[in-house]
C-alpha positions as CSV (number, residue, x, y, z in Angstrom):
1,M,59.3,105.7,145.1
2,S,59.0,102.5,142.7
3,L,58.3,98.6,143.0
4,S,59.6,95.8,140.6
5,T,59.9,92.0,140.6
6,H,62.1,89.7,138.9
7,V,60.5,85.6,139.0
8,L,63.8,83.2,138.6
9,D,63.0,79.8,137.8
10,T,65.7,78.2,139.9
11,A,65.2,74.6,138.3
12,R,65.8,75.5,135.0
13,G,68.1,78.4,135.7
14,R,66.8,81.1,133.8
15,P,64.4,83.9,133.8
16,A,60.5,83.1,134.4
17,A,58.8,84.8,131.1
18,G,55.1,85.5,130.7
19,I,54.6,84.6,135.0
20,A,51.2,87.1,135.8
21,V,51.3,88.9,138.9
22,R,48.9,91.4,140.6
23,L,49.8,94.1,142.9
24,E,47.3,94.7,146.0
25,Q,46.7,96.9,148.4
26,G,45.7,96.6,151.9
27,T,42.8,98.0,153.1
28,G,40.5,98.3,156.2
29,D,38.1,95.3,154.3
30,G,40.7,93.4,152.3
31,W,42.8,93.8,149.2
32,R,42.5,96.0,146.5
33,E,44.1,95.9,143.2
34,V,46.4,98.6,142.4
35,A,47.9,97.1,139.2
36,R,48.6,93.7,137.0
37,G,51.7,92.9,134.5
38,E,53.3,89.8,133.0
39,T,57.1,89.7,133.5
40,D,59.2,90.0,130.0
41,A,61.5,87.7,128.7
42,D,64.1,88.4,131.9
43,G,61.4,87.6,134.4
44,R,60.9,91.2,135.1
45,I,58.3,93.8,136.0
46,G,58.9,97.5,137.1
47,G,57.5,100.6,137.5
48,W,55.1,100.4,139.7
49,C,54.4,103.2,142.3
50,P,52.2,101.6,145.5
51,G,53.1,104.1,148.0
52,A,53.3,103.6,151.7
53,G,51.5,100.7,153.6
54,V,50.5,96.8,153.1
55,H,50.9,95.6,150.4
56,R,51.1,91.7,148.2
57,L,52.5,90.6,145.3
58,V,50.3,87.6,143.6
59,F,52.3,85.3,141.2
60,D,50.3,83.2,138.9
61,V,53.3,80.5,138.6
62,A,50.4,77.5,138.1
63,D,51.5,76.7,134.2
64,L,55.4,77.1,135.4
65,H,55.9,73.7,136.7
66,E,52.4,72.1,137.1
67,G,54.2,72.0,140.6
68,F,53.4,72.0,144.5
69,F,52.4,75.8,144.2
70,P,49.7,77.2,141.4
71,E,50.0,80.6,143.2
72,V,52.2,82.4,144.9
73,T,51.7,85.3,147.6
74,V,54.3,87.8,149.1
75,V,52.7,89.8,151.5
76,F,55.4,92.9,152.4
77,R,55.6,96.7,154.4
78,I,56.8,100.3,152.7
79,A,57.5,102.3,155.1
80,D,59.7,104.8,153.3
81,A,57.6,105.6,149.7
82,E,60.8,107.3,148.9
83,Q,63.1,104.3,148.6
84,H,62.9,101.8,145.6
85,H,61.6,98.1,146.5
86,H,62.7,95.1,144.9
87,V,61.0,91.7,145.5
88,P,62.3,88.7,143.4
89,L,60.9,85.3,143.6
90,L,63.0,82.1,142.9
91,I,61.1,79.0,142.3
92,S,60.9,75.2,141.5
93,P,58.5,72.7,141.5
94,F,58.5,72.0,145.1
95,G,59.5,75.5,146.6
96,Y,60.2,79.1,146.5
97,T,61.5,81.6,148.7
98,T,61.9,85.8,148.3
99,Y,63.8,88.5,149.9
100,R,64.1,92.4,149.4
101,G,66.9,93.1,147.0
102,S,67.8,96.7,145.7
């Protein structure tokens, strides 16, 4: 199983490089950091292997546009740890969207 993410700056029409991202796993007491990284020139991070359970990606986008959202948190559940999971983030100064990619 692997997890990847991709940050796209929809206002500029290009990948968002240099975005700090934390991967955290849900525990009974809150969240535990599993990994952290920074998006590459293509806006991507890959190769994380978090396993089954509830996880979240925390994107530090404060410097991207100096916009309304300084941080974006995406919470998701991995039911089948044998599958690849891809969680893209499309962001602009006043909005964002995400989905389960392939």
